[in-house]
PyMOL Python script that loads the backbone (N, CA, C, O; Angstrom):
from pymol import cmd

cmd.read_pdbstr("""\
ATOM      1  N   MET A   1       4.098 -21.519  -5.701  1.00  0.00           N
ATOM      2  CA  MET A   1       5.206 -20.651  -5.319  1.00  0.00           C
ATOM      3  C   MET A   1       5.706 -19.918  -6.562  1.00  0.00           C
ATOM      4  O   MET A   1       5.807 -20.493  -7.646  1.00  0.00           O
ATOM      5  N   ILE A   2       6.009 -18.666  -6.379  1.00  0.00           N
ATOM      6  CA  ILE A   2       6.518 -17.893  -7.507  1.00  0.00           C
ATOM      7  C   ILE A   2       8.039 -17.936  -7.516  1.00  0.00           C
ATOM      8  O   ILE A   2       8.680 -18.140  -6.485  1.00  0.00           O
ATOM      9  N   GLY A   3       8.595 -17.741  -8.690  1.00  0.00           N
ATOM     10  CA  GLY A   3      10.037 -17.756  -8.837  1.00  0.00           C
ATOM     11  C   GLY A   3      10.669 -16.434  -8.436  1.00  0.00           C
ATOM     12  O   GLY A   3       9.968 -15.444  -8.228  1.00  0.00           O
ATOM     13  N   PRO A   4      11.993 -16.416  -8.328  1.00  0.00           N
ATOM     14  CA  PRO A   4      12.685 -15.208  -7.893  1.00  0.00           C
ATOM     15  C   PRO A   4      12.527 -14.027  -8.848  1.00  0.00           C
ATOM     16  O   PRO A   4      12.443 -12.884  -8.399  1.00  0.00           O
ATOM     17  N   VAL A   5      12.485 -14.278 -10.143  1.00  0.00           N
ATOM     18  CA  VAL A   5      12.329 -13.174 -11.103  1.00  0.00           C
ATOM     19  C   VAL A   5      10.930 -12.575 -10.984  1.00  0.00           C
ATOM     20  O   VAL A   5      10.771 -11.354 -10.976  1.00  0.00           O
ATOM     21  N   ALA A   6       9.922 -13.436 -10.891  1.00  0.00           N
ATOM     22  CA  ALA A   6       8.550 -12.942 -10.719  1.00  0.00           C
ATOM     23  C   ALA A   6       8.426 -12.167  -9.411  1.00  0.00           C
ATOM     24  O   ALA A   6       7.757 -11.135  -9.360  1.00  0.00           O
ATOM     25  N   ALA A   7       9.072 -12.663  -8.352  1.00  0.00           N
ATOM     26  CA  ALA A   7       9.040 -11.962  -7.065  1.00  0.00           C
ATOM     27  C   ALA A   7       9.670 -10.580  -7.183  1.00  0.00           C
ATOM     28  O   ALA A   7       9.171  -9.616  -6.602  1.00  0.00           O
ATOM     29  N   ASP A   8      10.763 -10.482  -7.930  1.00  0.00           N
ATOM     30  CA  ASP A   8      11.399  -9.177  -8.147  1.00  0.00           C
ATOM     31  C   ASP A   8      10.470  -8.232  -8.897  1.00  0.00           C
ATOM     32  O   ASP A   8      10.346  -7.062  -8.534  1.00  0.00           O
ATOM     33  N   ILE A   9       9.823  -8.729  -9.933  1.00  0.00           N
ATOM     34  CA  ILE A   9       8.911  -7.891 -10.727  1.00  0.00           C
ATOM     35  C   ILE A   9       7.741  -7.421  -9.866  1.00  0.00           C
ATOM     36  O   ILE A   9       7.355  -6.254  -9.922  1.00  0.00           O
ATOM     37  N   ILE A  10       7.183  -8.324  -9.076  1.00  0.00           N
ATOM     38  CA  ILE A  10       6.074  -7.965  -8.183  1.00  0.00           C
ATOM     39  C   ILE A  10       6.537  -6.939  -7.153  1.00  0.00           C
ATOM     40  O   ILE A  10       5.829  -5.967  -6.887  1.00  0.00           O
ATOM     41  N   GLY A  11       7.710  -7.146  -6.576  1.00  0.00           N
ATOM     42  CA  GLY A  11       8.255  -6.202  -5.601  1.00  0.00           C
ATOM     43  C   GLY A  11       8.526  -4.837  -6.199  1.00  0.00           C
ATOM     44  O   GLY A  11       8.280  -3.815  -5.558  1.00  0.00           O
ATOM     45  N   ILE A  12       9.032  -4.813  -7.422  1.00  0.00           N
ATOM     46  CA  ILE A  12       9.258  -3.532  -8.106  1.00  0.00           C
ATOM     47  C   ILE A  12       7.925  -2.836  -8.342  1.00  0.00           C
ATOM     48  O   ILE A  12       7.823  -1.618  -8.188  1.00  0.00           O
ATOM     49  N   GLY A  13       6.905  -3.597  -8.713  1.00  0.00           N
ATOM     50  CA  GLY A  13       5.571  -3.011  -8.880  1.00  0.00           C
ATOM     51  C   GLY A  13       5.079  -2.372  -7.590  1.00  0.00           C
ATOM     52  O   GLY A  13       4.528  -1.271  -7.612  1.00  0.00           O
ATOM     53  N   GLY A  14       5.276  -3.059  -6.462  1.00  0.00           N
ATOM     54  CA  GLY A  14       4.898  -2.497  -5.173  1.00  0.00           C
ATOM     55  C   GLY A  14       5.669  -1.231  -4.852  1.00  0.00           C
ATOM     56  O   GLY A  14       5.109  -0.271  -4.323  1.00  0.00           O
ATOM     57  N   SER A  15       6.951  -1.232  -5.172  1.00  0.00           N
ATOM     58  CA  SER A  15       7.776  -0.039  -4.942  1.00  0.00           C
ATOM     59  C   SER A  15       7.307   1.132  -5.789  1.00  0.00           C
ATOM     60  O   SER A  15       7.258   2.267  -5.314  1.00  0.00           O
ATOM     61  N   VAL A  16       6.962   0.861  -7.039  1.00  0.00           N
ATOM     62  CA  VAL A  16       6.460   1.923  -7.926  1.00  0.00           C
ATOM     63  C   VAL A  16       5.165   2.506  -7.364  1.00  0.00           C
ATOM     64  O   VAL A  16       4.969   3.721  -7.384  1.00  0.00           O
ATOM     65  N   ILE A  17       4.289   1.646  -6.867  1.00  0.00           N
ATOM     66  CA  ILE A  17       3.033   2.127  -6.279  1.00  0.00           C
ATOM     67  C   ILE A  17       3.316   2.987  -5.053  1.00  0.00           C
ATOM     68  O   ILE A  17       2.710   4.047  -4.894  1.00  0.00           O
ATOM     69  N   PHE A  18       4.234   2.547  -4.178  1.00  0.00           N
ATOM     70  CA  PHE A  18       4.596   3.351  -3.006  1.00  0.00           C
ATOM     71  C   PHE A  18       5.143   4.715  -3.407  1.00  0.00           C
ATOM     72  O   PHE A  18       4.764   5.733  -2.828  1.00  0.00           O
ATOM     73  N   ILE A  19       6.024   4.737  -4.383  1.00  0.00           N
ATOM     74  CA  ILE A  19       6.615   5.999  -4.835  1.00  0.00           C
ATOM     75  C   ILE A  19       5.543   6.909  -5.412  1.00  0.00           C
ATOM     76  O   ILE A  19       5.538   8.111  -5.144  1.00  0.00           O
ATOM     77  N   ALA A  20       4.633   6.345  -6.204  1.00  0.00           N
ATOM     78  CA  ALA A  20       3.542   7.148  -6.774  1.00  0.00           C
ATOM     79  C   ALA A  20       2.653   7.713  -5.669  1.00  0.00           C
ATOM     80  O   ALA A  20       2.265   8.880  -5.727  1.00  0.00           O
ATOM     81  N   ALA A  21       2.327   6.900  -4.664  1.00  0.00           N
ATOM     82  CA  ALA A  21       1.489   7.371  -3.555  1.00  0.00           C
ATOM     83  C   ALA A  21       2.203   8.454  -2.761  1.00  0.00           C
ATOM     84  O   ALA A  21       1.580   9.436  -2.358  1.00  0.00           O
ATOM     85  N   PHE A  22       3.490   8.290  -2.532  1.00  0.00           N
ATOM     86  CA  PHE A  22       4.268   9.281  -1.789  1.00  0.00           C
ATOM     87  C   PHE A  22       4.342  10.590  -2.566  1.00  0.00           C
ATOM     88  O   PHE A  22       4.189  11.668  -1.992  1.00  0.00           O
ATOM     89  N   ALA A  23       4.576  10.492  -3.864  1.00  0.00           N
ATOM     90  CA  ALA A  23       4.608  11.699  -4.702  1.00  0.00           C
ATOM     91  C   ALA A  23       3.249  12.386  -4.687  1.00  0.00           C
ATOM     92  O   ALA A  23       3.168  13.607  -4.549  1.00  0.00           O
ATOM     93  N   TYR A  24       2.186  11.609  -4.830  1.00  0.00           N
ATOM     94  CA  TYR A  24       0.832  12.172  -4.794  1.00  0.00           C
ATOM     95  C   TYR A  24       0.587  12.894  -3.472  1.00  0.00           C
ATOM     96  O   TYR A  24       0.077  14.014  -3.460  1.00  0.00           O
ATOM     97  N   ALA A  25       0.949  12.255  -2.356  1.00  0.00           N
ATOM     98  CA  ALA A  25       0.713  12.845  -1.035  1.00  0.00           C
ATOM     99  C   ALA A  25       1.472  14.153  -0.863  1.00  0.00           C
ATOM    100  O   ALA A  25       0.994  15.065  -0.188  1.00  0.00           O
ATOM    101  N   ASN A  26       2.637  14.251  -1.462  1.00  0.00           N
ATOM    102  CA  ASN A  26       3.459  15.444  -1.285  1.00  0.00           C
ATOM    103  C   ASN A  26       3.213  16.524  -2.315  1.00  0.00           C
ATOM    104  O   ASN A  26       3.543  17.685  -2.075  1.00  0.00           O
ATOM    105  N   LEU A  27       2.643  16.174  -3.452  1.00  0.00           N
ATOM    106  CA  LEU A  27       2.463  17.155  -4.522  1.00  0.00           C
ATOM    107  C   LEU A  27       1.023  17.605  -4.707  1.00  0.00           C
ATOM    108  O   LEU A  27       0.777  18.606  -5.381  1.00  0.00           O
ATOM    109  N   SER A  28       0.072  16.898  -4.131  1.00  0.00           N
ATOM    110  CA  SER A  28      -1.330  17.281  -4.318  1.00  0.00           C
ATOM    111  C   SER A  28      -1.717  18.363  -3.312  1.00  0.00           C
ATOM    112  O   SER A  28      -1.154  18.453  -2.221  1.00  0.00           O
ATOM    113  N   ALA A  29      -2.678  19.168  -3.701  1.00  0.00           N
ATOM    114  CA  ALA A  29      -3.154  20.234  -2.816  1.00  0.00           C
ATOM    115  C   ALA A  29      -3.957  19.655  -1.652  1.00  0.00           C
ATOM    116  O   ALA A  29      -3.893  20.177  -0.539  1.00  0.00           O
ATOM    117  N   ALA A  30      -4.699  18.601  -1.894  1.00  0.00           N
ATOM    118  CA  ALA A  30      -5.506  17.963  -0.851  1.00  0.00           C
ATOM    119  C   ALA A  30      -5.393  16.448  -1.003  1.00  0.00           C
ATOM    120  O   ALA A  30      -5.524  15.914  -2.104  1.00  0.00           O
ATOM    121  N   LEU A  31      -5.152  15.774   0.098  1.00  0.00           N
ATOM    122  CA  LEU A  31      -4.974  14.326   0.072  1.00  0.00           C
ATOM    123  C   LEU A  31      -6.328  13.620   0.031  1.00  0.00           C
ATOM    124  O   LEU A  31      -7.183  13.839   0.890  1.00  0.00           O
ATOM    125  N   ASN A  32      -6.508  12.779  -0.971  1.00  0.00           N
ATOM    126  CA  ASN A  32      -7.714  11.969  -1.116  1.00  0.00           C
ATOM    127  C   ASN A  32      -7.432  10.615  -0.457  1.00  0.00           C
ATOM    128  O   ASN A  32      -6.848   9.728  -1.080  1.00  0.00           O
ATOM    129  N   LYS A  33      -7.848  10.462   0.804  1.00  0.00           N
ATOM    130  CA  LYS A  33      -7.542   9.239   1.547  1.00  0.00           C
ATOM    131  C   LYS A  33      -8.123   7.981   0.911  1.00  0.00           C
ATOM    132  O   LYS A  33      -7.473   6.937   0.954  1.00  0.00           O
ATOM    133  N   PRO A  34      -9.337   8.036   0.314  1.00  0.00           N
ATOM    134  CA  PRO A  34      -9.838   6.825  -0.353  1.00  0.00           C
ATOM    135  C   PRO A  34      -8.995   6.409  -1.566  1.00  0.00           C
ATOM    136  O   PRO A  34      -9.131   5.280  -2.038  1.00  0.00           O
ATOM    137  N   LEU A  35      -8.143   7.276  -2.074  1.00  0.00           N
ATOM    138  CA  LEU A  35      -7.201   6.920  -3.139  1.00  0.00           C
ATOM    139  C   LEU A  35      -5.847   6.544  -2.548  1.00  0.00           C
ATOM    140  O   LEU A  35      -5.257   5.532  -2.925  1.00  0.00           O
ATOM    141  N   PHE A  36      -5.362   7.358  -1.629  1.00  0.00           N
ATOM    142  CA  PHE A  36      -4.024   7.195  -1.062  1.00  0.00           C
ATOM    143  C   PHE A  36      -3.869   5.872  -0.303  1.00  0.00           C
ATOM    144  O   PHE A  36      -2.886   5.159  -0.501  1.00  0.00           O
ATOM    145  N   ASN A  37      -4.822   5.547   0.553  1.00  0.00           N
ATOM    146  CA  ASN A  37      -4.690   4.344   1.374  1.00  0.00           C
ATOM    147  C   ASN A  37      -4.748   3.041   0.581  1.00  0.00           C
ATOM    148  O   ASN A  37      -3.974   2.132   0.884  1.00  0.00           O
ATOM    149  N   PRO A  38      -5.623   2.898  -0.421  1.00  0.00           N
ATOM    150  CA  PRO A  38      -5.560   1.669  -1.226  1.00  0.00           C
ATOM    151  C   PRO A  38      -4.238   1.525  -1.988  1.00  0.00           C
ATOM    152  O   PRO A  38      -3.742   0.414  -2.175  1.00  0.00           O
ATOM    153  N   LEU A  39      -3.675   2.652  -2.425  1.00  0.00           N
ATOM    154  CA  LEU A  39      -2.369   2.579  -3.083  1.00  0.00           C
ATOM    155  C   LEU A  39      -1.323   2.037  -2.116  1.00  0.00           C
ATOM    156  O   LEU A  39      -0.531   1.169  -2.481  1.00  0.00           O
ATOM    157  N   ASN A  40      -1.317   2.541  -0.894  1.00  0.00           N
ATOM    158  CA  ASN A  40      -0.365   2.054   0.103  1.00  0.00           C
ATOM    159  C   ASN A  40      -0.608   0.591   0.448  1.00  0.00           C
ATOM    160  O   ASN A  40       0.343  -0.172   0.613  1.00  0.00           O
ATOM    161  N   LEU A  41      -1.859   0.199   0.556  1.00  0.00           N
ATOM    162  CA  LEU A  41      -2.180  -1.196   0.848  1.00  0.00           C
ATOM    163  C   LEU A  41      -1.733  -2.107  -0.295  1.00  0.00           C
ATOM    164  O   LEU A  41      -1.181  -3.181  -0.053  1.00  0.00           O
ATOM    165  N   ALA A  42      -1.967  -1.687  -1.525  1.00  0.00           N
ATOM    166  CA  ALA A  42      -1.542  -2.486  -2.682  1.00  0.00           C
ATOM    167  C   ALA A  42      -0.023  -2.605  -2.734  1.00  0.00           C
ATOM    168  O   ALA A  42       0.511  -3.685  -2.985  1.00  0.00           O
ATOM    169  N   GLY A  43       0.672  -1.496  -2.497  1.00  0.00           N
ATOM    170  CA  GLY A  43       2.137  -1.533  -2.484  1.00  0.00           C
ATOM    171  C   GLY A  43       2.659  -2.485  -1.421  1.00  0.00           C
ATOM    172  O   GLY A  43       3.569  -3.273  -1.681  1.00  0.00           O
ATOM    173  N   ALA A  44       2.084  -2.415  -0.217  1.00  0.00           N
ATOM    174  CA  ALA A  44       2.508  -3.303   0.868  1.00  0.00           C
ATOM    175  C   ALA A  44       2.234  -4.762   0.520  1.00  0.00           C
ATOM    176  O   ALA A  44       3.071  -5.629   0.772  1.00  0.00           O
ATOM    177  N   ALA A  45       1.073  -5.036  -0.054  1.00  0.00           N
ATOM    178  CA  ALA A  45       0.727  -6.414  -0.415  1.00  0.00           C
ATOM    179  C   ALA A  45       1.694  -6.973  -1.454  1.00  0.00           C
ATOM    180  O   ALA A  45       2.147  -8.112  -1.340  1.00  0.00           O
ATOM    181  N   LEU A  46       2.007  -6.168  -2.465  1.00  0.00           N
ATOM    182  CA  LEU A  46       2.932  -6.639  -3.500  1.00  0.00           C
ATOM    183  C   LEU A  46       4.329  -6.875  -2.930  1.00  0.00           C
ATOM    184  O   LEU A  46       4.990  -7.853  -3.282  1.00  0.00           O
ATOM    185  N   LEU A  47       4.773  -5.987  -2.057  1.00  0.00           N
ATOM    186  CA  LEU A  47       6.091  -6.184  -1.456  1.00  0.00           C
ATOM    187  C   LEU A  47       6.104  -7.391  -0.519  1.00  0.00           C
ATOM    188  O   LEU A  47       7.114  -8.089  -0.429  1.00  0.00           O
ATOM    189  N   LEU A  48       5.001  -7.645   0.176  1.00  0.00           N
ATOM    190  CA  LEU A  48       4.939  -8.848   1.014  1.00  0.00           C
ATOM    191  C   LEU A  48       5.002 -10.118   0.171  1.00  0.00           C
ATOM    192  O   LEU A  48       5.614 -11.106   0.578  1.00  0.00           O
ATOM    193  N   ILE A  49       4.376 -10.094  -0.993  1.00  0.00           N
ATOM    194  CA  ILE A  49       4.481 -11.245  -1.900  1.00  0.00           C
ATOM    195  C   ILE A  49       5.935 -11.447  -2.303  1.00  0.00           C
ATOM    196  O   ILE A  49       6.440 -12.570  -2.283  1.00  0.00           O
ATOM    197  N   SER A  50       6.603 -10.364  -2.666  1.00  0.00           N
ATOM    198  CA  SER A  50       8.014 -10.444  -3.032  1.00  0.00           C
ATOM    199  C   SER A  50       8.860 -10.948  -1.862  1.00  0.00           C
ATOM    200  O   SER A  50       9.777 -11.747  -2.045  1.00  0.00           O
ATOM    201  N   LEU A  51       8.539 -10.470  -0.662  1.00  0.00           N
ATOM    202  CA  LEU A  51       9.302 -10.873   0.518  1.00  0.00           C
ATOM    203  C   LEU A  51       9.063 -12.326   0.907  1.00  0.00           C
ATOM    204  O   LEU A  51       9.842 -12.894   1.672  1.00  0.00           O
ATOM    205  N   SER A  52       8.000 -12.933   0.394  1.00  0.00           N
ATOM    206  CA  SER A  52       7.790 -14.356   0.663  1.00  0.00           C
ATOM    207  C   SER A  52       8.845 -15.202  -0.048  1.00  0.00           C
ATOM    208  O   SER A  52       9.092 -16.345   0.334  1.00  0.00           O
ATOM    209  N   VAL A  53       9.460 -14.637  -1.079  1.00  0.00           N
ATOM    210  CA  VAL A  53      10.531 -15.329  -1.800  1.00  0.00           C
ATOM    211  C   VAL A  53      11.896 -14.840  -1.330  1.00  0.00           C
ATOM    212  O   VAL A  53      12.800 -15.637  -1.082  1.00  0.00           O
ATOM    213  N   HIS A  54      12.036 -13.525  -1.210  1.00  0.00           N
ATOM    214  CA  HIS A  54      13.294 -12.904  -0.768  1.00  0.00           C
ATOM    215  C   HIS A  54      13.084 -12.386   0.659  1.00  0.00           C
ATOM    216  O   HIS A  54      12.948 -11.181   0.866  1.00  0.00           O
ATOM    217  N   PHE A  55      13.058 -13.291   1.638  1.00  0.00           N
ATOM    218  CA  PHE A  55      12.665 -12.937   3.004  1.00  0.00           C
ATOM    219  C   PHE A  55      13.654 -11.984   3.657  1.00  0.00           C
ATOM    220  O   PHE A  55      14.870 -12.140   3.554  1.00  0.00           O
ATOM    221  N   ASN A  56      13.081 -10.985   4.338  1.00  0.00           N
ATOM    222  CA  ASN A  56      13.835 -10.035   5.147  1.00  0.00           C
ATOM    223  C   ASN A  56      12.896  -9.631   6.280  1.00  0.00           C
ATOM    224  O   ASN A  56      11.913  -8.928   6.045  1.00  0.00           O
ATOM    225  N   LEU A  57      13.186 -10.063   7.493  1.00  0.00           N
ATOM    226  CA  LEU A  57      12.268  -9.857   8.616  1.00  0.00           C
ATOM    227  C   LEU A  57      11.948  -8.383   8.846  1.00  0.00           C
ATOM    228  O   LEU A  57      10.789  -8.032   9.070  1.00  0.00           O
ATOM    229  N   ALA A  58      12.948  -7.526   8.794  1.00  0.00           N
ATOM    230  CA  ALA A  58      12.708  -6.097   9.024  1.00  0.00           C
ATOM    231  C   ALA A  58      11.741  -5.532   7.988  1.00  0.00           C
ATOM    232  O   ALA A  58      10.848  -4.757   8.330  1.00  0.00           O
ATOM    233  N   ALA A  59      11.912  -5.912   6.740  1.00  0.00           N
ATOM    234  CA  ALA A  59      11.028  -5.427   5.678  1.00  0.00           C
ATOM    235  C   ALA A  59       9.618  -5.992   5.835  1.00  0.00           C
ATOM    236  O   ALA A  59       8.640  -5.292   5.571  1.00  0.00           O
ATOM    237  N   VAL A  60       9.503  -7.248   6.262  1.00  0.00           N
ATOM    238  CA  VAL A  60       8.177  -7.845   6.481  1.00  0.00           C
ATOM    239  C   VAL A  60       7.444  -7.091   7.586  1.00  0.00           C
ATOM    240  O   VAL A  60       6.259  -6.787   7.447  1.00  0.00           O
ATOM    241  N   ILE A  61       8.138  -6.789   8.680  1.00  0.00           N
ATOM    242  CA  ILE A  61       7.525  -6.029   9.775  1.00  0.00           C
ATOM    243  C   ILE A  61       7.063  -4.668   9.278  1.00  0.00           C
ATOM    244  O   ILE A  61       5.951  -4.240   9.589  1.00  0.00           O
ATOM    245  N   LEU A  62       7.898  -3.988   8.513  1.00  0.00           N
ATOM    246  CA  LEU A  62       7.545  -2.678   7.965  1.00  0.00           C
ATOM    247  C   LEU A  62       6.312  -2.771   7.073  1.00  0.00           C
ATOM    248  O   LEU A  62       5.398  -1.956   7.202  1.00  0.00           O
ATOM    249  N   GLU A  63       6.270  -3.739   6.180  1.00  0.00           N
ATOM    250  CA  GLU A  63       5.147  -3.854   5.244  1.00  0.00           C
ATOM    251  C   GLU A  63       3.851  -4.245   5.949  1.00  0.00           C
ATOM    252  O   GLU A  63       2.777  -3.785   5.561  1.00  0.00           O
ATOM    253  N   ILE A  64       3.935  -5.081   6.971  1.00  0.00           N
ATOM    254  CA  ILE A  64       2.729  -5.418   7.734  1.00  0.00           C
ATOM    255  C   ILE A  64       2.208  -4.177   8.449  1.00  0.00           C
ATOM    256  O   ILE A  64       1.005  -3.915   8.444  1.00  0.00           O
ATOM    257  N   ALA A  65       3.107  -3.414   9.063  1.00  0.00           N
ATOM    258  CA  ALA A  65       2.692  -2.173   9.727  1.00  0.00           C
ATOM    259  C   ALA A  65       2.091  -1.205   8.723  1.00  0.00           C
ATOM    260  O   ALA A  65       1.074  -0.570   9.004  1.00  0.00           O
ATOM    261  N   TRP A  66       2.710  -1.085   7.555  1.00  0.00           N
ATOM    262  CA  TRP A  66       2.221  -0.189   6.502  1.00  0.00           C
ATOM    263  C   TRP A  66       0.813  -0.597   6.076  1.00  0.00           C
ATOM    264  O   TRP A  66      -0.059   0.253   5.895  1.00  0.00           O
ATOM    265  N   ALA A  67       0.598  -1.894   5.918  1.00  0.00           N
ATOM    266  CA  ALA A  67      -0.721  -2.391   5.510  1.00  0.00           C
ATOM    267  C   ALA A  67      -1.765  -2.129   6.595  1.00  0.00           C
ATOM    268  O   ALA A  67      -2.892  -1.738   6.288  1.00  0.00           O
ATOM    269  N   ILE A  68      -1.399  -2.341   7.858  1.00  0.00           N
ATOM    270  CA  ILE A  68      -2.344  -2.094   8.954  1.00  0.00           C
ATOM    271  C   ILE A  68      -2.731  -0.622   9.009  1.00  0.00           C
ATOM    272  O   ILE A  68      -3.903  -0.292   9.191  1.00  0.00           O
ATOM    273  N   ILE A  69      -1.754   0.261   8.852  1.00  0.00           N
ATOM    274  CA  ILE A  69      -2.037   1.703   8.859  1.00  0.00           C
ATOM    275  C   ILE A  69      -2.925   2.072   7.677  1.00  0.00           C
ATOM    276  O   ILE A  69      -3.848   2.873   7.827  1.00  0.00           O
ATOM    277  N   ALA A  70      -2.661   1.504   6.513  1.00  0.00           N
ATOM    278  CA  ALA A  70      -3.489   1.782   5.332  1.00  0.00           C
ATOM    279  C   ALA A  70      -4.920   1.301   5.547  1.00  0.00           C
ATOM    280  O   ALA A  70      -5.869   1.988   5.170  1.00  0.00           O
ATOM    281  N   ILE A  71      -5.079   0.130   6.147  1.00  0.00           N
ATOM    282  CA  ILE A  71      -6.428  -0.382   6.429  1.00  0.00           C
ATOM    283  C   ILE A  71      -7.134   0.529   7.433  1.00  0.00           C
ATOM    284  O   ILE A  71      -8.315   0.834   7.269  1.00  0.00           O
ATOM    285  N   ALA A  72      -6.421   0.962   8.466  1.00  0.00           N
ATOM    286  CA  ALA A  72      -7.011   1.886   9.444  1.00  0.00           C
ATOM    287  C   ALA A  72      -7.422   3.191   8.766  1.00  0.00           C
ATOM    288  O   ALA A  72      -8.478   3.746   9.071  1.00  0.00           O
ATOM    289  N   GLY A  73      -6.591   3.681   7.848  1.00  0.00           N
ATOM    290  CA  GLY A  73      -6.939   4.894   7.105  1.00  0.00           C
ATOM    291  C   GLY A  73      -8.160   4.704   6.228  1.00  0.00           C
ATOM    292  O   GLY A  73      -8.995   5.602   6.120  1.00  0.00           O
ATOM    293  N   LEU A  74      -8.272   3.544   5.602  1.00  0.00           N
ATOM    294  CA  LEU A  74      -9.452   3.247   4.782  1.00  0.00           C
ATOM    295  C   LEU A  74     -10.714   3.188   5.635  1.00  0.00           C
ATOM    296  O   LEU A  74     -11.760   3.707   5.246  1.00  0.00           O
ATOM    297  N   ILE A  75     -10.612   2.559   6.786  1.00  0.00           N
ATOM    298  CA  ILE A  75     -11.771   2.486   7.685  1.00  0.00           C
ATOM    299  C   ILE A  75     -12.169   3.886   8.135  1.00  0.00           C
ATOM    300  O   ILE A  75     -13.354   4.220   8.158  1.00  0.00           O
ATOM    301  N   GLY A  76     -11.179   4.706   8.493  1.00  0.00           N
ATOM    302  CA  GLY A  76     -11.471   6.080   8.895  1.00  0.00           C
ATOM    303  C   GLY A  76     -12.105   6.887   7.783  1.00  0.00           C
ATOM    304  O   GLY A  76     -13.046   7.644   8.022  1.00  0.00           O
ATOM    305  N   ALA A  77     -11.598   6.733   6.565  1.00  0.00           N
ATOM    306  CA  ALA A  77     -12.171   7.451   5.419  1.00  0.00           C
ATOM    307  C   ALA A  77     -13.584   6.958   5.132  1.00  0.00           C
ATOM    308  O   ALA A  77     -14.459   7.750   4.784  1.00  0.00           O
ATOM    309  N   TRP A  78     -13.810   5.659   5.276  1.00  0.00           N
ATOM    310  CA  TRP A  78     -15.141   5.099   5.038  1.00  0.00           C
ATOM    311  C   TRP A  78     -16.129   5.626   6.073  1.00  0.00           C
ATOM    312  O   TRP A  78     -17.262   5.969   5.734  1.00  0.00           O
ATOM    313  N   ARG A  79     -15.706   5.691   7.329  1.00  0.00           N
ATOM    314  CA  ARG A  79     -16.588   6.194   8.389  1.00  0.00           C
ATOM    315  C   ARG A  79     -16.861   7.688   8.257  1.00  0.00           C
ATOM    316  O   ARG A  79     -17.923   8.160   8.662  1.00  0.00           O
ATOM    317  N   ALA A  80     -15.914   8.435   7.696  1.00  0.00           N
ATOM    318  CA  ALA A  80     -16.054   9.887   7.580  1.00  0.00           C
ATOM    319  C   ALA A  80     -16.806  10.316   6.326  1.00  0.00           C
ATOM    320  O   ALA A  80     -17.101  11.500   6.158  1.00  0.00           O
ATOM    321  N   ARG A  81     -17.122   9.365   5.438  1.00  0.00           N
ATOM    322  CA  ARG A  81     -17.789   9.738   4.191  1.00  0.00           C
ATOM    323  C   ARG A  81     -19.176  10.290   4.487  1.00  0.00           C
ATOM    324  O   ARG A  81     -19.822   9.867   5.446  1.00  0.00           O
ATOM    325  N   PRO A  82     -19.631  11.224   3.677  1.00  0.00           N
ATOM    326  CA  PRO A  82     -20.978  11.766   3.892  1.00  0.00           C
ATOM    327  C   PRO A  82     -22.038  10.703   3.603  1.00  0.00           C
ATOM    328  O   PRO A  82     -21.895   9.901   2.680  1.00  0.00           O
ATOM    329  N   GLU A  83     -23.084  10.711   4.395  1.00  0.00           N
ATOM    330  CA  GLU A  83     -24.178   9.762   4.179  1.00  0.00           C
ATOM    331  C   GLU A  83     -25.020  10.215   3.005  1.00  0.00           C
ATOM    332  O   GLU A  83     -25.305  11.402   2.846  1.00  0.00           O
ATOM    333  N   SER A  84     -25.418   9.248   2.179  1.00  0.00           N
ATOM    334  CA  SER A  84     -26.286   9.585   1.046  1.00  0.00           C
ATOM    335  C   SER A  84     -27.732   9.607   1.520  1.00  0.00           C
ATOM    336  O   SER A  84     -28.105   8.892   2.450  1.00  0.00           O
ATOM    337  N   ASN A  85     -28.531  10.427   0.878  1.00  0.00           N
ATOM    338  CA  ASN A  85     -29.947  10.554   1.231  1.00  0.00           C
ATOM    339  C   ASN A  85     -30.829   9.762   0.281  1.00  0.00           C
ATOM    340  O   ASN A  85     -31.952  10.173  -0.015  1.00  0.00           O
ATOM    341  N   ALA A  86     -30.330   8.633  -0.198  1.00  0.00           N
ATOM    342  CA  ALA A  86     -31.089   7.832  -1.160  1.00  0.00           C
ATOM    343  C   ALA A  86     -32.116   6.974  -0.496  1.00  0.00           C
ATOM    344  O   ALA A  86     -32.837   6.240  -1.171  1.00  0.00           O
TER     345      ALA A  86
END
""", "prot")
cmd.dss("prot")
cmd.show_as("cartoon", "prot")
cmd.util.cbc("prot")
cmd.orient("prot")
């Protein structure tokens, strides 16, 4: 089990990743889903770790939904990738 200070640091890291992904999505000319979705998944995972110490049901539901959407986006991006002719 992690301590409350470590949970805060991990949660802040997740928040920073979310903010960076949101800024990227809004400021880039074209969204790179294979970059954007892993950032969102990582942010959600870090915040879920933090929420395991500082529990908040509403936030847990949000982060699980965020992670599921990010995984769905990754699967979609993986399926849409061009096939290599190797």
